[in-house]
N, C-alpha and C positions, 0 to 999 in steps of 0.2 A: 681348557684346551688352549695351548700357547700357540701365539700367531708368531711363528719363527720366521716368517717372510717379510714381518712388518719394516724391517728396515733393509730389505735386500734392494738392490739395484732395478730402479723402474725399467720394465720392459714391455714391449707391444706384443709378446708372446702371449696375449690373453687368453687364449681358448682353452689351456690346460695349465693354469697356473697352480704349483702346488707349495707345499709347505717343507718342501726340501730342494736340495740344490741340484739334484738330477732330474730332468723332467720326464715325464711317464713314455712309454715308447710311441703313444699317437702323436705327441707332440714332436717329438724327435723325428718322425716320419715326415712330419708336416713342415718342418723348416729345420735346418743345419745351423742356424745362427740365433743370436741372442734377440735381435732386433729385425723385425720385418717391416716392408714398407706399408705406408697408409693404404695403399692398394689393394696389396694383399691380405692385410688385416680386414677391410672391407670384404673383401671376396669371402674370406672366412666365415666373416659374421652374417653375412648374406646366406651362405651355407648353411650353418647353424639354424638361421630362421626357417629355411626351406625344411630342414630335418625335424624341426619342432613343429611345424605345421602336419606332419604326418606322424606325430606320436598318437597312440591309440589315448582316449579321452579316458578319464577316471569316471565312473559311474555309481562309485560309493555302494556297491552292491556286496561288498564282503562283508561276512557277519562277524567279523574280529576286528571293527575299526576300532572298538573300546580297549583293544588290546595294542593296537598298532604303535603306540607312542613307547611303550616298552621294547617292541622290538626294534624300532629305529634308534633308541638309545644303546640298545643291544649292539646293533650295526657300528653305531659311532664308536662304542668302547671298544669292540674288536678292531676295528679300521686303525683307531689312534694306537693300539697296542702293538699292531703290525707294522705301524709307520706308514700305512697305505695313504696314497693322496686324496685330497679331500674330493677331488671330481671323481675318484673310485668309490669312495663312501656314498656320495651322492648318487651316482649311477646304479649301486648296490639297491639302495632306496626305492629308486626307481622302476628298477626291476621287480623288486618285491611288491610293490604299490599295483602295478599293472598285471600282474602275474595273478595276486591273490584276490583283485577286483574282479577277474574274470573266470578264475578256477576253483572249483569245489574242493577245499581241502580239509581235511580234519584240524582242530584245535591241538592237537598233539604234534602235527605237522610244521606248525608255525617257526618254529626255532629252527628244525631241519631247513624249512624253505629259506629263511635269513642267513644261514649259514652258505647254502649253495648259490643265493643270490651274491653275495661278497666274493667268493671265489670266482664267480663268472666274471664279475667287475674286475677283478683283480688280475685276471686273465687277460681281459681286453685292454685295461687301460696301463698295469704296471710292467716291468721287465719280469722276465722268467724268474731270475733268482729271488726276486721281492714278494713272488706269489705264496702265501702260507700254504703249509702242506695240511693234509686231513689231519694227521698227528699233531703239528701245532697248535690247528685250531680246538682240538679236542683237550689239550694240555692247557690252553688258556682259559677255556670254558668250563673245565670240570664236568664236560657232559659226554657220556659215553655213545658217539654218534658211528653208527657202521660205515666203513668208508663205501661200501657197495650202494648203501641207502643213500649217501650223500651224491654218487656218482648218478644214481637213477634220478633224484630230482634235479640236477643238473641238467640232464637229458630233457627232462620233462619241460625244463623251463627252456630250454635252447628250443624243442619242438615247438613250443607255444609261441616263441618268436620268429619261427621260421628261418631259427640259425642266423637270423640278422639281430647283432646284439648292439648296433650303433643307437646311441640315443642322445639327448640333449638335457642337461642340468643346468640349474641358475649357476652357479659356479662358471657354467662354459662361458657366460659373458659377462660376470662382473668387472674382470680387470679392463677390458676394453671399453665397458662405460665409465668406470673409473678414471681410467687414465686419459681420455679422449674427452671427457666433460669437466676436468677439473684444470684451472686456470690460474695464471698469476694473481690477476684481480679477486680470485676466491681467499687469497690469502691475508689480504687487506694488511700487506706489508709486514706481517708480524711473524710467520714462518716462509721456509720453501716448500715450493709446490711439491717437490719430492717427499717433504714430511707430510704434507696436508694429505697426499695420495695414501701414503701409507696408513694414516690414521683413518681416512675413510674406508680403506680396504678392511682393516681390522673391525669396525662397525659394520660393515656387510656382511663380514663372516657370522658375526652375532646374529644378525637378521636373518641370513639365509638358515643358519642351522635351526635357529628357534622356530622358523617358519616350516622348516621339514618336519618338525616333531608334531605338529597340528594339521590332523587330516583336511580339516576344512580349508587349509591353505592349497590344497590340491586342485582346486578350481581355477586357478591362476596359471597361465603358461609360465615357463621357467624365464624367459625374457622378460615378463612382467614383475616376477620376483626380483629378478636381478635389478632391474631400473627401480624398483620400489626400494630395495634395499640402499641403492645410492641415495635417492630422495630422503629416505627415513634417517640414513647417516648423516647428511648434511643437515637436516632439522633439528636433529640431537645436539650436532657441532655448532649451531647457529651459523652455517654458511649460505650466506646470501647472493643469487637467489636459491631456494632449495632443489627447485625444478628448472636448470638452466635451459634456455633453448637449444642448445647444441646437443644435449641428452635427449631431446624431443627428437629431434631430428636425427640423430644417430640411431634412436631404437624404434622409431616411427609410433611410439606410444604416446599419447595426449594425457593430461590431467585427469580426464574423465577414465581412462582405462585404466590408470594406476591407483585412483581413489580409496577403493576398498582395500586394496592391499597395503597401501602406507597405511590408513588409518588401523589396520590389523597390527602393523609393526610396530606402531607409536605406543598400542596397547601392550604389546609384548616387553617394550623397553621400559614403559613405566612401570609394570610389573616386577620386572627384573631389579630395576632400581630402590623400588620398596623393598624387594627383599634381599638388595645388597649382593646380586647375583651378577656376575659381568659374562658369564657364559653358561651354555646348558650342561656343563661337565659334571655339576653336583647331581643333577637330576639324572645322567648317565649313569654315574656310580652308584645312585640309589637302585634304578631300574637292574643293574647289574646285579648287585646283591640280593635283589627281590628273586630273581630270574634264579640264581645260585641257591637261594634258599628253597623255593620249590623243587627244585630238582632233587633236593636230598630228603624231602620229605616221604 
């Protein structure tokens, strides 16, 4: 996964940062400029926290949790191939998790559900011209999904959510936390603040993507995952302190609230370093190949 945003100009439009130059339509609706005031940014942050408090909790009732990683990798692959925003892919994963956790579906319908979730997330976050069509989805996956089946599944998911598709995911918080918690003192005079912010963002992307693949991480709220990703990034980069007081004050989370999540992320990082894997892309490609093989059997 290429972090093409790493060297982009620093911005306070944190709530829907993407890896493309054009912001998704939700971000454009929220602001018409590249920078917003600290007051507006904090208002958006507080609104995200209120939305987070309303999220349907995951009860781990899905009988297909052992297949979840393959489906999440599948969503990542499709999202990247259609150049969808990071927040769109995470939104699709959130739709998938909450739907399959509460609704009884057959194993044969898992891929159909994942595709429907991705299309709904794209319709919610992306510009209309960037939303994949059913035929494009089928060409990319090699799966012969009936258009009517996809539409029916989309309707079922919409009905389940009572037609309210607004959700909160970890990337919704990340830029705000990174931007506001990184200071000149963190650089030790060796690099610019902007360069350090970009590096921390790249590490955060790794931690958030890796976390989304493990169902056990669903027990943590998106804001906790975002804060933990920032802290874990600072630990790996040797930035002291790893959990600055400014980040604790911004997020409202203390060390005890993030300790377990940070511990899991550090474990993921050590495993990735041992395997010399810098992002989940290889796992995603393997999962996609396995799904393709199963389809043609």
